[in-house]
KOLTOR-804293 format. One line per 3 residues: for each residue x, y, z of N, C-alpha, C. Coordinates in Angstrom, 3 decimals, padded with zeros to 6 digits. Each point is the difference from the previous one (the first is absolute). Layout:
<pts>
X Y Z X Y Z X Y Z | ...
</pts>
This chain:
<pts>
016.583 -011.376 001.505 -000.016 -001.251 -000.731 000.628 000.229 -001.371 | 001.064 -000.675 -000.270 000.699 000.112 -001.280 -000.542 -001.061 -000.949 | -000.393 000.431 -001.189 -000.529 -000.945 -000.980 000.768 000.133 -001.303
-000.128 -000.987 -000.834 000.626 000.011 -001.310 -001.102 -000.141 -001.045 | -000.846 000.976 -000.060 -001.139 -000.026 -000.908 000.442 000.238 -001.440 | -000.721 -000.649 -000.908 000.217 000.259 -001.420 -001.353 -000.062 -000.701
-000.197 000.885 -000.956 -001.244 000.020 -000.759 000.245 000.705 -001.324 | -000.734 -000.400 -001.010 000.068 000.720 -001.277 -001.221 000.884 -000.184 | -000.823 000.143 001.051 -001.219 000.814 -000.054 000.327 001.446 000.352
-000.466 000.914 -000.849 000.177 001.421 000.254 -001.335 000.598 000.426 | 000.052 000.800 001.052 -001.171 000.683 000.545 000.104 001.471 -000.355 | -001.123 000.606 -000.369 -000.048 001.441 -000.236 -000.398 000.660 001.316
000.987 000.585 000.683 -000.268 000.666 001.274 -000.693 001.324 -000.277 | -001.165 000.186 000.624 -000.817 001.188 -000.235 000.532 001.204 000.772 | -000.013 001.147 -000.664 000.432 001.262 000.599 -001.233 000.895 000.139
-000.461 000.186 001.226 -001.198 000.798 000.247 000.318 001.447 000.353 | 001.239 000.430 -000.173 000.382 001.355 000.411 -000.804 001.081 -000.713 | -000.534 -000.290 -001.180 -000.832 000.968 -000.705 -001.310 000.301 000.710
-000.362 -000.806 000.980 -001.228 000.210 000.771 000.227 000.830 001.263 | 001.252 000.341 000.304 000.316 000.646 001.270 -000.773 001.291 000.227 | 000.004 000.914 -000.955 -000.667 001.295 000.189 -001.505 -000.178 000.209
-000.609 -000.842 -000.807 -001.439 -000.258 000.128 -000.337 -000.593 001.367 | 000.777 -000.987 000.431 -000.263 -000.648 001.283 000.260 000.945 001.167 | 001.033 000.836 -000.101 000.266 000.981 001.056 -001.168 000.964 000.129
-000.543 000.455 -001.120 -001.151 000.917 000.027 -001.213 -000.658 000.627 | -000.273 -001.240 -000.379 -001.147 -000.717 000.565 000.134 -000.173 001.503 | 001.177 -000.401 000.441 000.214 -000.220 001.429 -000.052 001.329 000.755
000.644 001.042 -000.559 000.040 001.305 000.671 -001.399 000.572 000.192 | -000.905 -000.269 -000.933 -001.368 000.520 000.091 -000.725 -000.505 001.247 | 000.430 -001.129 000.536 -000.678 -000.564 001.175 000.875 000.008 001.252
001.132 000.644 -000.051 000.944 000.006 001.121 000.229 001.403 000.524 | 000.184 000.103 001.307 000.378 001.276 000.608 001.508 000.172 -000.008 | 000.702 -001.140 000.020 001.463 000.037 -000.033 000.484 000.257 -001.421
001.174 000.557 -000.121 000.609 000.257 -001.303 000.554 -001.301 -000.571 | -000.444 -000.368 -001.194 000.514 -001.192 -000.672 001.341 000.353 -000.634 | 001.041 -000.699 000.427 001.337 000.262 -000.523 000.275 -000.797 -001.266
-000.434 -001.255 000.016 000.179 -000.856 -001.164 -000.874 -001.229 000.161 | -000.080 -000.772 -001.050 -000.731 -001.264 000.028 000.912 -001.108 -000.508 | -000.312 -001.231 000.415 000.679 -001.141 -000.595 -001.054 -001.066 -000.274
000.387 -000.976 -000.765 -000.954 -000.965 -000.515 000.201 -001.406 000.556 | 000.541 -000.088 001.204 000.116 -001.298 000.655 000.932 -000.946 -000.738 | -000.433 -001.231 -000.147 000.827 -001.022 -000.640 000.182 000.263 -001.488
001.156 -000.442 -000.494 000.227 000.034 -001.446 -001.013 -000.933 -000.656 | -000.476 000.387 -001.157 -000.915 -000.837 -000.767 000.523 -000.114 -001.423 | -000.285 -001.129 -000.619 000.426 -000.218 -001.373 -000.925 -000.975 -000.682
000.284 -000.241 -001.266 -000.829 -000.943 -000.754 000.804 -000.647 -001.113 | -000.520 -001.118 -000.454 000.562 -000.708 -001.157 -001.167 -000.301 -000.926 | 000.261 000.048 -001.286 -001.016 -000.341 -000.994 000.390 -001.314 -000.656
-000.910 -000.953 000.028 000.234 -001.308 -000.618 -001.286 -000.460 -000.670 | 000.097 -000.361 -001.254 -001.147 -000.522 -000.762 -001.215 000.910 000.081 | 000.210 001.298 -000.028 -001.102 000.950 000.047 -000.540 000.282 001.391
000.525 -000.675 001.012 -000.441 000.219 001.373 000.976 000.916 000.722 | -000.520 000.739 000.977 000.837 000.845 000.853 000.010 -000.619 001.392 | 001.203 -000.291 000.476 000.205 -000.570 001.334 000.630 001.088 000.863
-000.671 000.395 001.065 000.459 001.082 000.863 000.487 -000.582 001.323 | 001.129 000.528 000.489 000.530 -000.457 001.281 000.703 001.136 000.703 | 000.160 -000.161 001.304 000.754 000.984 000.768 001.345 -000.587 000.403
000.793 000.781 000.696 001.360 -000.418 000.345 000.051 -001.153 000.988 | -001.136 -000.359 000.600 -000.067 -001.177 000.868 -000.416 -001.241 -000.778 | -000.305 000.167 -001.280 -000.430 -001.136 -000.801 -001.478 -000.303 000.159
-000.770 000.983 000.440 -001.455 -000.158 000.109 -000.633 000.621 -001.234 | -000.935 -000.702 -000.609 -000.655 000.541 -001.177 -000.810 -001.059 -000.717 | -000.407 000.321 -001.224 -000.808 -000.927 -000.785 -000.116 000.460 -001.450
-000.672 -000.830 -000.789 -000.302 000.366 -001.378 -001.227 000.895 000.033 | 000.048 001.095 -000.736 -001.139 000.907 -000.020 -001.087 -000.517 -000.928 | -001.225 000.095 000.464 -001.155 -000.349 -000.828 -000.178 001.083 -001.066
-000.842 -000.263 -000.979 -000.228 000.953 -001.093 -000.396 001.375 000.530 | -000.799 000.040 001.049 -000.410 001.282 000.582 000.762 000.274 001.297 | 001.195 -000.555 000.118 000.775 000.070 001.232 000.618 001.358 000.261
000.472 000.153 001.212 000.655 001.230 000.432 000.941 -000.324 001.150 | 000.868 000.949 000.300 000.835 -000.096 001.191 -000.296 001.207 000.877 | 000.177 -000.173 001.300 -000.122 001.097 000.943 001.402 000.422 000.409
000.301 001.261 -000.196 001.297 000.532 000.378 -000.172 000.747 001.322 | 000.654 -000.482 001.042 -000.074 000.640 001.307 000.862 001.262 000.001 | -000.569 001.088 000.526 000.699 001.282 000.048 000.111 000.432 001.461
001.229 000.228 000.438 000.281 000.389 001.382 000.516 001.435 000.032 | -000.420 000.758 000.991 000.454 001.375 000.140 001.103 000.150 001.028 | 000.799 001.030 -000.195 000.994 000.430 000.985 -000.343 001.446 000.316
-000.133 000.321 001.286 -000.552 001.277 000.421 000.958 000.773 000.886 | -000.109 001.330 -000.067 000.713 000.876 000.911 -000.977 000.364 001.113 | 000.363 -000.327 001.222 -000.854 000.297 001.141 000.300 001.390 000.548
-000.876 000.487 000.867 000.165 001.334 000.577 001.308 000.162 000.755 | 000.493 -001.095 000.594 001.256 000.071 000.752 001.238 -000.099 -000.898 | -000.229 -000.065 -001.325 001.106 -000.061 -000.949 000.487 -001.403 -000.307
-000.550 -000.979 000.694 000.378 -001.388 -000.245 -000.803 -000.570 -001.164 | 000.515 -001.095 -000.541 -000.643 -000.660 -001.132 -000.770 -001.216 000.491 | -001.182 -000.212 -000.563 -000.811 -001.179 000.318 -000.325 -000.725 -001.301
-000.202 -001.322 000.098 -000.294 -000.828 -001.158 -001.300 -000.766 000.236 | -000.723 -000.248 -001.089 -001.186 -000.844 000.091 000.411 -001.438 000.266 | -000.741 -000.679 000.872 000.181 -001.438 000.201 -000.896 -000.779 -000.956
-001.119 000.579 -000.303 -000.951 -000.580 -000.950 -000.061 000.940 -001.199 | -000.372 -000.512 -001.159 -000.074 000.888 -001.162 -000.966 001.165 000.226 | 000.434 001.181 -000.394 -000.869 001.176 000.065 -000.998 -000.035 -001.150
000.392 -000.601 -001.093 -000.843 -000.145 -001.183 000.379 -001.298 -000.701 | -000.898 -000.455 -000.835 000.301 -001.101 -000.915 -000.375 000.470 -001.389 | 000.913 -000.187 -000.910 -000.240 000.389 -001.387 -000.287 -001.268 -000.790
-001.102 -000.019 -000.717 -000.369 -001.133 -000.842 000.631 000.205 -001.373 | 000.703 -001.013 -000.477 000.596 000.027 -001.339 -000.606 -001.170 -000.766 | -000.753 000.314 -001.027 -000.646 -001.026 -000.815 001.007 -000.733 -000.868
-000.355 -001.206 -000.365 000.879 -000.845 -000.817 000.486 000.746 -001.239 | -000.905 000.709 -000.668 000.372 000.705 -001.232 000.952 001.168 000.241 | 000.045 000.511 001.231 000.849 001.154 000.311 001.380 -000.376 000.527
000.188 -001.253 000.363 001.270 -000.407 000.607 001.179 000.318 -000.910 | -000.148 -000.277 -001.278 001.126 000.212 -000.919 000.283 001.478 -000.264 | -000.831 000.916 000.493 000.242 001.429 -000.216 001.017 000.562 000.998
000.325 -000.751 001.048 000.971 000.466 000.984 001.417 -000.338 -000.451 | 000.951 000.874 000.322 001.404 -000.319 -000.315 000.427 -001.265 000.750 | 000.889 -000.744 -000.619 000.505 -001.225 000.621 001.501 -000.115 -000.200
000.591 -000.871 000.788 001.373 -000.424 -000.279 -000.001 -001.512 000.116 | 000.764 -000.648 -000.846 000.038 -001.461 000.005 000.957 -000.498 001.073 | -000.502 -000.945 000.796 000.751 -000.571 001.104 -000.178 -001.513 -000.059
001.077 -000.727 000.212 -000.101 -001.451 000.034 -000.832 -000.418 001.202 | -000.846 -001.000 -000.186 -000.851 -000.507 001.074 000.809 -000.319 001.258 | 001.192 -000.558 -000.175 000.851 -000.363 001.136 000.401 001.221 000.825
000.086 001.150 -000.632 000.355 001.233 000.702 -001.230 000.761 000.474 | -001.134 -000.223 -000.644 -001.217 000.745 000.329 -000.611 -000.457 001.326 | -000.131 -001.303 000.191 -000.581 -000.517 001.245 001.075 000.001 001.085
-000.337 000.598 001.127 000.948 000.100 001.111 000.468 -001.372 000.468 | 001.144 -000.023 000.637 000.498 -001.243 000.599 -000.011 000.161 001.497 | -000.845 -000.784 000.662 -000.041 000.012 001.454 -000.907 -001.132 000.460
000.556 -001.159 000.145 -000.749 -001.108 000.561 -000.674 -000.897 -001.024 | -000.516 -001.091 000.506 -000.546 -001.051 -000.866 -001.262 000.418 -000.751 | -000.817 000.879 000.591 -001.219 000.424 -000.697 000.328 000.734 -001.297
000.950 000.908 000.063 000.370 000.749 -001.206 000.688 -000.899 -001.021 | 000.799 -000.944 000.477 000.646 -000.934 -000.922 -001.043 -000.867 -000.693 | -000.994 -000.435 000.758 -001.083 -000.795 -000.574 -000.789 000.818 -001.024
-000.271 001.264 000.328 -000.709 000.875 -000.941 000.811 000.192 -001.287 | 001.311 000.205 000.158 000.852 000.137 -001.178 -000.086 -001.248 -000.884 | 000.132 -001.175 000.613 -000.036 -001.241 -000.782 -001.346 -000.187 -000.696
-001.075 000.388 000.652 -001.334 -000.120 -000.604 -000.138 000.928 -001.211 | 000.453 001.249 000.139 -000.059 000.934 -001.133 000.908 -000.453 -001.137 | 001.163 -000.494 000.344 000.919 -000.490 -001.035 -000.671 -001.127 -000.790
-000.610 -000.924 000.712 -000.674 -001.135 -000.662 -001.151 000.492 -000.885 | -000.815 000.895 000.530 -001.152 000.506 -000.767 000.455 000.757 -001.239 | 000.909 000.934 000.168 000.372 000.867 -001.122 000.935 -000.655 -000.996
000.874 -000.888 000.438 000.861 -000.689 -000.964 -000.790 -001.046 -000.773 | -000.911 -000.692 000.655 -000.811 -001.016 -000.689 -001.133 000.599 -000.799 | -000.303 001.254 000.271 -001.097 000.679 -000.700 000.489 000.685 -001.271
001.285 -000.080 -000.263 000.580 000.711 -001.165 -000.421 -000.633 -001.296
</pts>
């Protein structure tokens, strides 16, 4: 689906790569297979408007965080099996809780909302339009 999206909203895309070693150790402690690497599922980002933090993922799912809010970061493992083949988790091997106050401690890169939310079908387009309306009108 080709779209012509436009937005003046910038999203801070979160970089969780600093958690890789910690998450690999946690997963390896409970696994017989060798953990080769971890990934963090969907891209996540946030925007700050009027003192509020609005968190969303690359599908445009998210919300405004409450004062004591947090996000759950899904962590998936990639494993080396005995036969030398690689296996991947279908469900998160771990979930890392990131409190509202800690979100800004992660490295970010600024990405336009139009580029951050994936394009594939009417649901994602609707999610994009909803976030655009919320964040542009919330400025």
